[in-house]
N, C-alpha and C positions, 0 to 999 in steps of 0.2 A: 798531162796538160789539158785534158778535157777535149782533145781533138777527136777522140773515138778510136776504135780499133779497126784494123784493116780486114782481119779475118776472125770470125767468131764461130766456134764449133758448138752447136746447140744439140743437146741430147735429152733435155727435160721434156719437151713437147708441151702443147697446150697454148691457147690464145694468149694468156698473160705472159708466159715465158717468151713467146715470139715477139710480143710488143716490147718487152724490156730489152731483148737481144737487139732488135732492130734499132732501138733508141741509142744503143751503145756504139753503133757502127759509124765510122768516119765516112766522108764522101768517097764514093767508089768502093765502099766496103762490101764484103761478101759474108753471108751467113750460110754455113753448111749444116743442114739438119741430118743427123745420123742416128737418132734414137728418140724414144718417148718414155723415159724413166718414170714420169709422173703417171703413166697409164692413159693420159689424154692424147689419143692419136688423131683427134679431129680438130686440132687447133686451127685458127684462121687468122688472117691479116688482110689488109686492103692492099692489093697490088699497086694501085695508083700511088700509095704512100711511098713506094720505092723510088719514084721518079725524081723527086726534088733533090735527092743526094746521089742519084744514079747507083742505087744499091742492087745487089744480086743475091738471090736466095736459090740454093740448089740442095738436092737431096743426095745422100750417099748410102749405099748398101752394098757390102762386099760380095755377097753370094752371087748375084748376077754377073759381076765382073769376073768371077772365076771362069766363066765361059769364054773370056777374052784374055788369056794369059799375057799377051803382049801389053795390055793396059795395067796389069797389077803386079806381075812377077818382079819387075825391076824395083818397085817401091817396097814390096814385101821382103825381097832379098836384102835390101838396104836396112830395113827395120830389124830383120833377124840378126844381121851383123852388128847392129847397134846394141841389141840385147846381149849377144855373146861377148862383146868387148866391154860391156858395162856402161856404155853411154846412156842406155835406157834401162831402167830397173822396173821390174814388175813386183809390186808389193803383194805378198801372200801372207794372210793370217791363217794359222793352223789351229784347229780346235779338235779335241777328242769327241767321240760320239756322245759322251756324257755331257759335253759342253755345247751340244747342238742348239739348245735354247738360247744360249748367250750369243752364238754366232748369228742365229736368226734375228734376235733382237737388234744386234748391231747393223744387220742388213736392213731391217725395217726402218730403223731410225736414221739411216744413211750416215752412221758414224764411221763406217768402214771405208777404206780407200783401197782399191785393188780387188783382189780375189779372196774369198773365204773358202777354206778347204777343211772338210771333216776327215780326220785320219783315225785309223783304229788305234 
């Protein structure tokens, strides 16, 4: 209905991606930055622009959280259970070593979803 989203998970990175993502947020919305797939790790935005809709931007990186198991183990355990019982599926595309160029082209073009695995 055009009201915007409450939570946006941003993994592209870069100034233009940040601007587009922030524009999608509903009032009191939150953008969680967890990657920079575009390679642009130096994206910027104007913090004052967050004020009129009371927006929040935060970063997430799992590795430092592993030093605080009380913060991440409950969620990771729940996620693992969801994978085991099929509520969450991981898409895996398998390619032979001879098809490595095809797998690489799919990855570069962003045509793949999930993981690409080379198998003998």
